[in-house]
N, C-alpha and C positions, 0 to 999 in steps of 0.2 A: 611704257607701252601697254595699253589695255589688252586683256586676254580676250580671245574670241570664244564663241559658244562651244566649239569642239574642245578647246583647251580646258575650259571650265568644267565641262562634262567629264573629261578624263581625270581632272583633279578631284572632282566630287566622287567619282567611282573609287578612286584610290583611297580617299578618306573614309568612305563607307566600309571598304574592305578592312582597313587598319583598325577602325573602331570596332568592327565585329570580332576581330581576332584578339584584341588587347585584353590583358588581365587587369591593367591599371593604366590610367591616363592622367597626366599632370599638365596643367596649363601654366605657362610662364610668360611674363612680360619681359622682353629682351631689348627694350628701348635703350639705346646708347651702348649696347654691347658691340665690341669690335669684331670684325670678321674672323680674325685669328682666334679669338676667344670662343666664338660660335663653332669654329672648326674643331677646337680642342674639346669642347663639350660634346660634339657629335661623336668624336673618336672614343671618348670615355663611355658614352652611352652604348655605342656599338659593341664594345667589349663584353657587355652583359646582356646582349640581345635586346637592346632598347633602340628606339628610333625617335629622332626629332623631326617634326614636320611643321612647316610654316605655310599658312593659307589665309585667304581673306576670311574675315569673320562671317560674312554672309554664307560662303560655301561651308564653313565649319558648322554653322547653325543648321543648315540644310542636312548635312551628313549626320549630325547628332539627332535631328528629328526623325530621320529615316531609320535610325537604330533605336528609336524610342527613348532617347536620353534628352532631358530638358535642362537648360541653363538660362539664367536671366542675362540680359545684355550688360548690366552693370557689373557683373562678375569679371567680364573680359575687357580690361582696359589696356590701352597702349598697343604695342606691337605684340601680337599673341603667337606663341608657338605651342604645339602640343608635343608632349613626350609620351610615347607609347611604350608600355612595359609588356612585352610578349611572353617572357619566360617566367617571371614571378611578379608579385604585387608590390614588393618593397624596393627593388633595386632602382627603378626609375626615380622614385621620390628621393631615395638616399643620394644618388649621384647629383641630382639637381640641387638638393639642399647643401651638400658639401661644396658644390661649385658656387652657390650663392653666398656662402660664407667667405670665400676667397674673392669673389667679384660682386660688388654691390649693384652692378647694373642689371643683374637678372633678379626678378622678383617672382615668387611663387604666387599664383592667383587662386589655386584650388585644383580640384581634379575629380575623376570618377574612379571609384573602387567598388566592385561588385555592382556595377550599373547604378550606383547612387552617388550624387554629388557630395563631395567632402570639402569643407571649408579649409582655409589656409592652415589653421591651427591643427586640424586633423591630419593633413598631409605632412606637416612638420613633425608631428608626433609619430607618424608612421615611418618617416625617414630616420628618426632617432632610435628606432628599435634595433636591437642587436641582430646580426645576421643569423640565418637558420643554423649554420654550422656552429656559431658561438652559443646559441641557445641549446643545441644538442650536447655540446661539450659541458655546459653548466649542468645539464640534467644528469649526464653520466657522472660528473664529479660529485653531485649531491647524492646519487645512489651509491657510489663507491666509498664515500667518506666514512660512513659508520663501519663498513667492513674493514677498511684500512686501519681505522682507530682500534678496532678489536684485535687485529693482528699485531699492532704495535704494543698493546697491553700484554698480550701473550708472550711476545718476544722479551718484554721487560722482565718477566718472571724468570725466563730461561737465562737472560743475561745476568741477573742477580745471582742465580745459582752458580753459574760459571765463575763469576767474580769471587764468590765466597769460597768455592772449591780451589780456585787458583791461589787465593790468600792462604788457605789452609795447607796447600802443598808446599808453599814457600817456607813454612815454619819448621 
C-alpha cells in the first residue's frame, strides 16, 4: 500500500533528525534477509545505542540533501537500510560487519563518517579497529611494560642474594 503525503513527510522529518544527530551512518543491502535476522540485528544495534532505519531511496536522498550530504544513486543498490551510530563512530560499523560475517544476505554498501562518504573498504577497516577500551588497555600495557621489567630486574638481584645467603646458612 503506497504511503500518503503526510506519512512521507513524517518519515522525511524523522530521517532528517536522525541524520543530523548521527556520528556515523552505514548503508546496508538487506535483500533476502529473514525477518527474525533483521530483528536480531536491530536488538544488537540497540544495545550500543545504534538504530536501523528502512526508508525509500527517494526519501533517503531528500533527507541527505537537506543535511548537505551527497551520495550517488549507484552506491545504493538493492533494499537499503541505514544504520545510525549515535554514541560513537565505530560501533555501528563493527556490529554490521560482525553480523555480515555470520549472515551473507546482508552487504555493506558504504557510509558516512564525519559527514564524508566512505567506501565499503573504509567502513570494513573501521569495523575491524579494536574497541576504545582495548586500545586504552594496550596503551597502559605499553607504558607499564618498561617499569615492570625494571622491577623484575631489581627483584632478581635480591632473589640471588637471598639464594646465596640461604645456601651459606645450610653449610
